[in-house]
C-alpha positions in Angstrom: 43.3 72.3 -106.2 43.6 68.5 -105.8 43.7 68.8 -102.0 40.5 71.0 -102.1 38.8 68.4 -104.3 39.7 65.6 -101.8 38.4 67.6 -98.9 35.2 68.3 -100.8 34.7 64.6 -101.6 35.3 63.7 -98.0 32.7 66.2 -96.7 30.2 65.0 -99.2 30.8 61.4 -98.3 30.4 62.2 -94.6 27.2 64.1 -95.2 25.6 61.5 -97.3 26.6 58.6 -95.0 25.3 60.5 -92.0 22.0 61.3 -93.6 21.5 57.7 -94.6 22.6 56.2 -91.3 20.4 58.6 -89.2 17.4 57.5 -91.3 18.2 53.9 -90.5 18.4 54.4 -86.7 21.7 56.1 -86.1 25.4 55.3 -85.7 24.8 53.4 -82.5 23.1 50.6 -84.5 26.3 49.8 -86.5 28.9 47.6 -84.7 32.4 46.9 -86.0 32.9 43.1 -86.1 36.3 42.8 -87.7 39.3 45.0 -88.6 42.8 44.0 -89.9 45.1 46.4 -88.2 46.3 45.4 -84.7 46.1 49.1 -83.5 42.3 49.1 -84.2 41.4 45.7 -82.7 39.9 47.5 -79.6 37.1 48.7 -81.9 35.8 45.2 -82.5 32.4 44.6 -80.8 31.8 48.4 -80.3 29.3 50.5 -82.1 30.4 53.6 -84.0 28.9 56.0 -81.4 31.0 54.4 -78.7 34.1 54.5 -80.9 33.6 58.2 -81.9 33.1 59.0 -78.2 36.4 57.5 -77.2 38.2 59.3 -80.1 36.5 62.6 -79.4 35.2 63.0 -83.0 31.9 62.9 -84.9 30.8 59.5 -86.2 30.9 60.4 -90.0 34.5 61.6 -89.6 35.5 58.5 -87.6 34.0 56.2 -90.3 36.1 57.8 -93.1 39.2 57.6 -90.9 38.7 53.9 -90.1 38.0 53.0 -93.8 41.1 54.7 -95.0 43.3 53.3 -92.2 42.0 49.8 -92.8 42.1 50.1 -96.6 38.3 49.3 -96.6 38.9 45.9 -94.9 36.2 46.4 -92.3 33.3 44.2 -91.4 30.2 45.4 -89.6 26.9 44.3 -88.2 23.9 46.7 -88.7 20.7 46.7 -86.6 18.1 47.8 -89.1 15.7 44.8 -89.5 12.1 44.4 -88.3 11.4 41.4 -86.2 7.8 41.3 -87.5 9.0 41.4 -91.1 11.4 38.5 -90.3 8.5 36.4 -88.8 6.2 37.1 -91.8 9.0 36.1 -94.2 9.7 32.9 -92.3 6.1 31.9 -92.5 6.0 32.1 -96.3 6.0 28.6 -97.8 8.6 29.5 -100.4 11.1 31.1 -97.9 14.4 29.2 -97.3 16.5 29.6 -94.2 20.0 30.8 -95.2 22.7 33.0 -93.8 25.3 35.4 -95.2 27.5 34.7 -92.1 31.2 34.1 -92.8 33.7 31.5 -91.9 36.3 32.8 -89.5 38.5 32.1 -86.5 38.5 34.0 -83.2 41.8 35.7 -84.0 40.0 37.5 -87.0 37.6 39.4 -84.9 34.0 39.2 -83.9 31.8 38.1 -86.8 28.0 38.5 -86.8 26.5 35.9 -84.4 24.6 34.5 -87.3 27.8 32.9 -88.5 27.4 30.1 -85.8 23.9 30.6 -84.6 21.4 31.0 -87.5 20.0 27.5 -87.8 19.8 26.7 -84.1 18.1 30.0 -83.6 15.4 29.2 -86.1 14.9 25.7 -84.7 15.0 26.7 -81.1 13.5 30.2 -80.9 11.2 30.5 -83.9 10.0 26.9 -84.3 10.0 25.4 -80.8 9.6 28.5 -78.5 7.6 30.9 -80.6 5.7 28.4 -82.8 6.2 30.6 -85.9 6.6 27.5 -88.0 6.7 23.8 -87.1 10.0 22.0 -86.4 9.4 19.9 -89.5 8.8 23.0 -91.7 12.0 24.6 -90.3 14.0 21.6 -91.2 12.5 21.5 -94.7 13.4 25.2 -95.2 17.0 24.4 -94.3 17.4 21.2 -96.4 15.2 20.0 -99.2 13.7 23.3 -100.2 16.9 25.2 -100.8 18.4 22.1 -102.5 15.6 22.1 -105.0 15.7 25.9 -105.5 19.5 25.7 -106.2 19.3 22.6 -108.4 21.4 20.4 -106.1 20.0 17.0 -106.9 21.6 14.7 -104.3 21.2 16.7 -101.1 18.4 17.8 -98.8 16.6 14.5 -98.2 17.3 11.1 -96.5 16.8 8.8 -99.5 18.7 6.2 -101.6 21.2 7.9 -103.9 21.5 11.0 -101.8 24.6 12.2 -99.9 24.4 11.5 -96.2 24.5 15.1 -94.9 22.9 14.8 -91.5 22.5 16.8 -88.2 21.5 14.9 -85.1 20.0 17.4 -82.6 17.7 17.4 -79.6 14.6 19.5 -80.5 14.1 20.2 -76.8 17.6 21.6 -76.3 18.6 23.1 -79.6 19.3 26.9 -79.3 21.9 29.4 -80.4 24.2 31.0 -77.8 26.3 33.4 -79.9 26.0 37.2 -79.1 27.4 40.3 -80.6 29.8 40.7 -77.6 30.8 37.0 -77.7 30.0 35.4 -81.1 32.2 32.4 -80.5 29.6 30.6 -78.3 28.6 27.5 -80.2 25.0 26.3 -80.1 23.6 23.8 -77.7 21.6 20.6 -78.5 23.6 19.3 -81.5 24.9 15.8 -80.9 26.5 15.0 -84.2 27.0 16.3 -87.8 27.7 14.0 -90.7 29.0 15.2 -94.1 28.9 12.7 -96.9 28.3 10.0 -94.4 31.3 10.8 -92.2 31.0 12.3 -88.7 32.6 15.8 -88.5 31.1 16.5 -85.1 30.5 13.8 -82.5 29.1 14.4 -79.0 29.5 18.2 -79.7 33.3 17.9 -80.5 35.0 18.2 -83.9 36.4 14.9 -85.2 39.0 16.3 -87.6 37.4 14.7 -90.6 36.9 16.9 -93.7 34.8 15.1 -96.3 33.2 18.2 -97.7 33.1 19.0 -101.4 31.9 21.8 -103.7 28.2 21.7 -104.4 27.3 22.1 -108.1 24.1 23.3 -109.7 22.4 20.5 -111.6 22.8 22.3 -115.0 26.5 22.6 -114.3 26.7 18.9 -113.5 25.1 18.0 -116.8 27.4 20.3 -118.8 30.5 18.9 -117.2 29.4 15.4 -118.1 28.8 16.4 -121.7 
């Protein structure tokens, strides 16, 4: 009886997942970026249709197998966004530029290229090349605007009393190079990065300095003082 219930749950999960994914463009629009098990590392960078084809199974069945085998520790990239929606959102004066990319190392798989390319992409592609917003507006959306929205009072501007978090880049050369196949291609056009006044990147190379610190919401700062 328990076995039958398990099979029924699996069939329902496969059917629901397949219906939702087909409505969003199909299994070929979902790429596995990271798995934990060495035996599954060949899947990284491939979409689920490719993986299913190699295994000789249907995509919904393969997905359940992978999730069970990996104990749910699977990261993916999904292609379901509209470029025009992105452009319209970027133009809105209250929109900040952020990313949900993750910190990782090459040995941990192929993360979404946004992890190393988001900000250079906005500066190079959308500000300089496409003119969606000005370079100045792009910088504001990455610095002072999110700092104010998050209540971080000493970041986001070059001013007395502010932390010296600075990026020195060439506006004519700045661009992202990361791809889904090779996400570990770092951006071009960045000369130096300063965190709390110390250079962590100089002439495009890491310096080894680690002066970063947790950023606290202004209200949290006041509470901790009291």
